[in-house]
C-alpha positions in Angstrom: 0.0 0.0 0.0 2.8 2.4 0.9 4.7 1.6 -2.3 1.6 2.2 -4.4 0.9 5.5 -2.6 4.6 6.6 -3.1 4.5 5.8 -6.8 1.1 7.6 -7.2 2.6 10.7 -5.5 5.7 10.6 -7.7 3.5 10.2 -10.8 1.4 13.1 -9.6 4.5 15.3 -9.2 5.7 14.3 -12.7 2.4 15.3 -14.2 2.2 18.5 -12.2 2.3 21.5 -14.6 5.4 23.7 -14.6 3.4 26.8 -15.4 0.6 26.7 -12.9 -2.8 28.2 -12.8 -1.6 31.3 -10.9 1.0 32.1 -13.6 -1.5 31.7 -16.4 -4.0 33.8 -14.6 -1.4 36.6 -14.1 -0.3 36.6 -17.8 -3.9 36.5 -19.0 -4.9 39.4 -16.7 -2.0 41.6 -17.9 -2.8 40.6 -21.5 -6.5 41.5 -21.2 -5.8 44.8 -19.5 -3.3 45.8 -22.2 -5.9 44.8 -24.9 -8.4 47.0 -23.1 -5.9 49.9 -23.0 -5.2 49.5 -26.7 -8.9 49.7 -27.4 -9.0 52.8 -25.4 -5.8 54.3 -26.9 -6.8 54.1 -30.6 -9.9 56.4 -30.3 -8.0 58.6 -27.9 -5.2 59.3 -30.3 -7.7 60.0 -33.1 -9.5 62.4 -30.8 -6.2 64.1 -29.8 -5.4 64.7 -33.4 -8.7 66.2 -34.2 -8.5 68.5 -31.1 -5.0 69.6 -32.1 -6.1 70.5 -35.6 -9.3 72.2 -34.4 -7.1 74.3 -32.1 -5.1 75.4 -35.1 -8.2 76.1 -37.1 -9.7 78.2 -34.2 -6.5 80.3 -34.1 -6.6 80.6 -37.9 -10.3 81.7 -37.6 -9.4 84.5 -35.3 -6.5 85.5 -37.5 -8.7 85.5 -40.5 -11.0 88.0 -38.9 -8.1 90.3 -38.1 -6.5 89.9 -41.5 -9.8 90.4 -43.3 -10.5 93.6 -41.3 -7.2 95.2 -42.3 -7.5 98.2 -44.7 -7.5 97.1 -48.3 -6.4 93.6 -46.9 -2.9 94.8 -46.6 -1.0 93.5 -43.5 2.6 94.2 -42.9 4.8 91.2 -43.7 6.3 91.0 -40.1 2.9 91.0 -38.6 1.6 88.3 -41.0 4.6 86.1 -40.3 4.1 86.6 -36.5 0.4 85.6 -36.9 1.4 82.5 -39.0 4.0 81.5 -36.5 1.5 81.7 -33.6 -0.8 79.4 -35.6 2.1 77.1 -36.8 0.9 77.4 -40.4 2.6 78.4 -43.6 -0.4 80.2 -45.0 -4.0 81.0 -44.3 -6.6 81.2 -47.1 -10.3 82.0 -47.2 -12.6 80.6 -49.9 -15.5 83.0 -50.8 -17.7 81.9 -53.7 -15.5 81.3 -56.7 -12.5 83.2 -55.2 -9.8 81.8 -53.0 -8.2 84.7 -51.0 -4.8 84.2 -49.5 -4.9 86.1 -46.2 -1.3 85.5 -45.1 1.6 83.5 -46.4 5.1 82.9 -45.2 6.2 80.2 -47.6 4.4 78.6 -50.5 5.0 74.8 -50.3 6.0 72.9 -53.4 3.4 70.1 -52.8 0.5 69.2 -50.5 0.9 65.6 -49.3 -2.4 65.3 -47.3 -5.7 67.0 -47.2 -7.8 67.0 -44.0 -11.4 68.2 -44.2 -12.6 68.9 -40.6 -16.1 69.8 -41.7 -17.2 66.2 -42.3 -15.0 63.8 -40.4 -16.3 60.3 -39.4 -14.9 58.4 -36.5 -13.4 55.6 -38.6 -11.8 58.1 -41.0 -10.4 60.1 -38.1 -8.9 56.9 -36.6 -7.3 55.7 -39.9 -5.8 59.1 -40.6 -4.5 59.4 -37.0 -2.7 56.0 -37.4 -1.4 57.1 -40.8 0.0 60.3 -39.4 1.6 58.5 -36.5 3.3 55.6 -38.4 3.4 56.3 -42.1 4.0 60.1 -42.5 7.3 62.1 -42.3 7.9 65.2 -40.3 8.5 67.1 -43.6 5.1 66.2 -45.1 2.7 69.1 -45.8 -0.9 68.9 -44.9 -3.8 71.2 -45.8 -6.5 71.5 -43.2 -10.0 72.8 -44.2 -12.5 74.0 -41.6 -15.5 76.4 -41.2 -15.0 79.9 -42.4 -16.0 83.2 -40.8 -19.2 84.8 -41.8 -19.3 85.4 -45.6 -16.8 82.7 -46.5 -17.2 79.1 -47.7 -14.4 77.5 -45.8 -11.1 78.3 -44.2 -7.9 76.4 -44.9 -4.4 76.4 -43.4 -1.3 74.7 -44.6 1.2 73.4 -42.1 3.9 70.8 -41.6 3.2 67.3 -40.3 6.1 67.3 -37.9 4.7 69.3 -35.0 1.5 67.3 -35.1 3.4 64.0 -35.0 5.6 65.1 -32.2 2.5 66.1 -30.2 1.0 62.8 -30.9 4.1 60.9 -29.8 4.2 62.8 -26.5 0.5 62.0 -26.0 1.2 58.3 -26.8 4.1 58.2 -24.3 1.9 59.7 -21.6 -0.9 57.3 -22.3 1.6 54.3 -22.4 3.0 55.2 -19.0 -0.5 55.7 -17.5 -1.6 52.5 -19.1 1.3 50.6 -17.6 0.5 52.0 -14.2 -3.2 51.2 -14.5 -2.5 47.8 -16.0 -0.1 46.9 -13.1 -2.6 48.0 -10.4 -5.6 46.4 -12.2 -3.6 43.2 -12.9 -2.6 42.9 -9.2 -6.1 43.5 -7.9 -7.7 41.1 -10.3 -4.9 38.5 -9.8 -5.1 38.6 -6.0 -9.0 38.6 -6.1 -9.1 35.6 -8.5 -6.2 33.9 -6.6 -8.1 34.1 -3.3 -11.5 33.2 -4.8 -10.5 30.5 -7.3 -6.9 29.5 -7.3 -6.5 28.8 -3.6 -9.7 26.7 -3.4 -8.7 24.8 -6.5 -5.2 24.1 -5.0 -6.9 22.9 -1.8 -9.2 20.6 -3.8 -6.4 19.3 -5.9 -4.2 18.6 -2.9 -7.1 16.9 -1.1 -7.7 14.7 -4.2 -4.0 13.7 -4.3 -4.0 12.9 -0.6 -7.3 11.0 -0.8 -5.9 8.9 -3.7 -3.0 7.8 -1.6 -5.2 6.6 1.2 -8.9 6.5 0.2 -10.0 4.5 3.2 -8.8 7.1 5.7 -11.8 9.3 6.8 -9.4 12.1 7.6 -8.6 12.5 3.9 -12.1 13.4 3.0 -12.4 17.1 2.0 -14.2 19.4 4.4 -16.6 21.7 2.6 -15.9 25.4 3.2 -19.6 26.3 3.2 -19.3 28.6 0.2 -22.5 29.1 -1.8 -21.0 29.4 -5.2 -19.7 26.8 -7.7 -16.5 26.2 -5.7 -18.7 25.4 -2.6 -20.8 23.0 -4.7 -17.7 21.3 -6.1 -16.4 20.8 -2.5 -19.7 19.4 -1.3 -20.0 17.0 -4.2 -16.4 16.0 -3.9 -16.9 15.3 -0.2 -20.0 13.2 -0.9 -18.2 11.3 -3.6 -15.2 10.6 -1.4 -17.5 9.5 1.4 -19.4 7.1 -0.9 -16.1 5.8 -2.3 -14.6 5.2 1.2 -17.8 3.5 2.3 -17.7 1.3 -0.8 -14.1 0.3 -0.3 -14.9 -0.4 3.4 -17.8 -2.5 2.3 -15.7 -4.4 -0.2 -13.1 -5.2 2.5 -15.9 -6.5 4.7 -17.2 -8.6 1.9 -13.7 -10.0 1.3 -13.3 -10.8 4.9 -16.8 -12.3 5.0 -16.1 -14.5 2.0 -13.0 -15.9 3.7 -14.8 -16.5 7.0 -17.8 -18.1 5.2 -15.6 -20.3 3.2 -14.1 -21.7 6.4 -17.5 -22.1 8.1 -19.2 -23.7 5.1 -16.5 -26.4 4.9 -17.1 -27.5 8.5 -20.9 -27.0 8.2 -21.0 -29.1 5.1 -19.4 -32.0 6.9 -21.8 -31.6 9.8 -24.8 -31.6 7.5 -23.4 -34.6 5.7 -23.4 -36.4 9.0 -27.0 -35.3 9.7 -28.0 -36.6 6.3 -26.6 -40.1 7.2 -28.7 -40.0 10.4 -31.8 -39.0 8.4 -31.2 -41.9 6.0 -31.4 -44.2 9.0 -34.5 -42.5 10.3 -36.3 -43.0 6.9 -36.0 -46.8 7.5 -38.1 -46.7 10.7 -41.7 -47.9 10.3 -43.2 -45.0 12.3 -45.8 -43.3 10.1 -44.8 -39.8 11.3 -41.2 -40.5 10.6 -42.1 -41.8 7.1 -44.1 -38.6 6.6 -41.4 -36.1 7.6 -38.3 -38.0 6.7 -38.4 -37.1 2.9 -39.0 -33.4 3.8 -36.0 -33.5 6.2 -33.9 -35.2 3.5 -34.9 -32.5 1.1 -34.1 -29.7 3.5 -30.7 -31.3 4.3 -29.9 -31.6 0.6 -30.7 -27.9 0.0 -28.6 -26.9 3.0 -25.6 -28.9 1.7 -26.1 -27.3 -1.8 -26.2 -23.8 -0.1 -23.0 -24.6 1.7 -21.4 -25.5 -1.6 -22.4 -22.1 -3.0 -21.8 -19.8 -0.1 -19.2 -17.9 -2.0 -21.4 -17.5 -5.0 -22.5 -14.0 -4.0 -19.7 -11.5 -4.8 -16.7 -13.9 -5.2 -18.1 -16.1 -8.0 -21.0 -16.1 -10.3 -24.2 -18.0 -9.7 -24.6 -21.1 -11.8 -26.9 -20.5 -14.8 -30.5 -21.5 -14.0 -31.4 -25.0 -14.9 -34.9 -24.2 -16.1 -37.7 -26.7 -15.8 -41.5 -26.4 -15.6 -42.4 -25.9 -11.9 -45.8 -26.2 -10.3 -46.0 -22.9 -8.4 -48.5 -24.0 -5.7 -46.4 -27.0 -4.7 -43.3 -24.9 -4.4 -45.1 -22.3 -2.3 -46.1 -25.1 0.1 -42.5 -26.1 0.4 -41.6 -22.5 1.2 -44.3 -22.5 3.9 -42.9 -25.6 5.5 -39.3 -24.3 5.3 -40.3 -21.2 7.3 -41.9 -23.3 10.0 -45.1 -21.3 10.2 -47.6 -23.3 12.2 -50.1 -22.8 15.0 -47.5 -21.4 17.3 -46.8 -18.6 14.9 -49.9 -16.4 14.6 -49.3 -15.2 11.0 -51.9 -15.9 8.4 -50.5 -17.5 5.2 -52.7 -16.7 2.1 -52.0 -18.2 -1.3 -53.8 -16.8 -4.3 -52.3 -18.4 -7.4 -54.0 -19.1 -10.7 -55.1 -22.8 -10.9 -52.5 -25.0 -12.4 -50.0 -22.1 -12.8 -46.5 -23.2 -13.8 -43.2 -21.3 -14.0 -40.2 -22.1 -16.2 -37.4 -21.5 -13.7 -34.6 -23.2 -11.8 -36.4 -25.0 -8.9 -33.7 -24.3 -6.2 -33.1 -20.7 -7.3 -36.8 -19.8 -7.3 -37.2 -21.5 -3.9 -34.4 -19.3 -2.6 -36.1 -16.2 -4.0 -39.4 -17.0 -2.3 -37.7 -18.0 0.9 -35.8 -14.8 1.1 -38.8 -12.6 0.4 -41.1 -14.5 2.8 -38.5 -14.7 5.6 -38.1 -10.9 5.3 -41.9 -10.5 5.6 -42.0 -12.8 8.7 -39.2 -10.8 10.3 -41.0 -7.5 9.5 -44.2 -8.7 11.2 -42.4 -10.1 14.2 -40.3 -7.0 14.7 -43.1 -4.6 15.2 -43.5 -3.1 18.6 -47.3 -3.0 18.6 -48.5 -6.3 17.0 -52.0 -7.2 16.1 -52.0 -11.0 15.4 -55.4 -10.8 13.8 -54.0 -8.5 11.0 -50.6 -10.1 10.6 -50.6 -11.9 7.2 -48.4 -12.9 4.3 -50.0 -13.1 0.9 -48.5 -14.7 -2.2 -50.2 -14.2 -5.5 -49.3 -15.6 -8.9 -50.6 -14.9 -12.4 -49.6 -15.1 -16.0 -49.1 -11.9 -18.1 -48.5 -13.3 -21.5 -45.2 -15.2 -21.5 -44.2 -13.7 -18.1 -44.9 -15.3 -14.7 -45.6 -12.7 -12.1 -45.4 -13.6 -8.4 -46.1 -11.0 -5.7 -45.2 -11.4 -2.0 -46.9 -8.9 0.3 -47.2 -8.5 4.0 -49.0 -6.2 6.4 -45.9 -5.0 8.2 -44.6 -1.5 8.7 -43.3 -1.3 5.1 -39.9 -0.2 3.8 -38.4 3.0 5.1 -37.0 5.8 2.8 -33.5 5.0 4.0 -33.8 1.4 3.0 -35.4 2.2 -0.3 -32.3 4.2 -1.4 -30.2 0.9 -1.4 -33.0 -1.7 -1.5 -31.2 -4.5 -3.4 -27.6 -3.7 -2.2 -25.8 -6.1 0.2 -25.2 -4.7 3.7 -27.2 -1.5 2.8 -30.9 -2.2 2.6 -31.5 -3.8 6.0 -32.8 -1.6 8.8 -33.4 -4.4 11.2 -30.8 -4.9 14.0 -28.5 -7.7 13.0 -29.7 -7.8 9.4 -27.3 -7.9 6.5 -29.6 -7.1 3.6 -28.2 -10.1 1.7 -31.7 -11.7 1.2 -33.0 -9.0 -1.2 -29.6 -8.7 -3.0 -29.5 -12.5 -3.6 -33.1 -12.6 -4.7 -32.5 -9.8 -7.2 -29.4 -11.5 -8.6 -31.3 -14.8 -9.1 -34.2 -13.0 -10.7 -31.9 -11.2 -13.2 -30.2 -14.6 -14.0 -33.6 -15.7 -15.3 -34.0 -12.6 -17.5 -36.5 -11.1 -15.1 -36.5 -8.6 -12.3 -37.8 -7.9 -8.8 -39.1 -4.5 -7.6 -41.0 -2.9 -4.7 -44.6 -2.1 -5.5 -45.6 1.3 -4.2 -49.0 2.3 -2.8 -49.6 -0.9 -0.9 -50.1 -1.7 2.8 -46.9 -3.0 4.3 -44.4 -4.1 1.6 -45.2 -5.9 -1.7 -42.4 -7.3 -3.9 -43.2 -8.2 -7.5 -41.1 -10.9 -9.1 -41.3 -11.2 -12.9 -39.8 -14.3 -14.6 -40.2 -14.6 -18.4 -40.5 -18.0 -20.1 -37.3 -19.2 -21.7 -37.0 -18.7 -25.4 -37.3 -22.0 -27.4 -35.9 -22.4 -30.8 -38.7 -23.1 -33.4 -36.9 -26.2 -34.8 -36.6 -27.7 -31.2 -40.3 -27.0 -30.6 -41.3 -28.7 -33.9 -39.2 -31.7 -32.9 -40.9 -31.9 -29.5 -44.3 -31.8 -31.2 -43.3 -34.5 -33.7 -42.2 -36.8 -30.9 -45.5 -36.2 -29.1 
């Protein structure tokens, strides 16, 4: 056990991921925050560019009013240059009708590389042009910016270099990057620690418990203790605890069954020898001329034969498979009478025995196995009636009914006892689980269910009845058509 646990632990360590859930969580948190910052940055830089150009147009608008108000439109060259330097433009022009009036000029550019119309600028266009200015333009490029004109004009345009705009955009990007890094770091740490506390730590606890439970599943101390959380982690802990408890109980039960099988195999060996000796004495009793002895000796012989056969198959439940049923046509009423005699119900046991079987009903089944099924069911009924604290002998009864439903023989065993509790119903046909009687093992119903399934049938509890009613259904065996024709021909 220790070697297996050690190898399992070593295998678990080898399979343990080098890059754990915490590391993945941290990387994903930083990545997602940076993606969010990028999504924020792109429209921000486009908006910054528009504001920068609008500021230049606003200054040009004011300058256009001053220049247009000058006498005869004549402005001294030093003043015009000073106005253009304050705007950062090379010239300012006003479009009025079909005329384009140059209000001030310091240098006529050789070529215009880009045109920007601020009067009708969509968000997508502004974003694309902002990225082009930032990454695909040169500082020496010349752009012409068109905006609203003063009263009386169509539009106002200024010509300026791309360099100052790009430098301002780079400064803005640097500030946004630094701020994004700070926000990303703070957000990543907060999200990481929150998720680490809420998810990673509980998952590590569950994983560690699963590893420890695997090393020693029969140790109750290795079962996880639910934290009481009301979220999915709490549900997982509760379900894991229930599963581990069921598994530990199952392993404990398997060990008990193994120990029981070993003990029963030893007991059955000696018991078989004792019963064989009793069978020899019964053979001698059968030779006595006493009428009572002659009446009961065959039944005693039959009971001893069955007991010896049961000793031979004590390990059939759990350790080995039951022998396939040797099906024969059985008269059901005669078999029920044998069951009644085997239970020893007589005048000293005030329990009414009622048999309501269709006249001449037969069942195609193994005689001994069907006898065991009925004995287990009726013995449970007797024990249920005798175990009641407040008994009413006038109402204590066991009723056995039998009928045919097509090719299926249906036998029902009912009693007027206290019925089956909800706790016993949950594990009704499981060994060592279904019995609620002190000292009971629950093997009777488990054996009966196994024998019924061996015949291709089933056994179930019928709801809505007084006491407990068990319904046994055994279908007739399938017969090959050629075999049936041969039997008819011989008849």
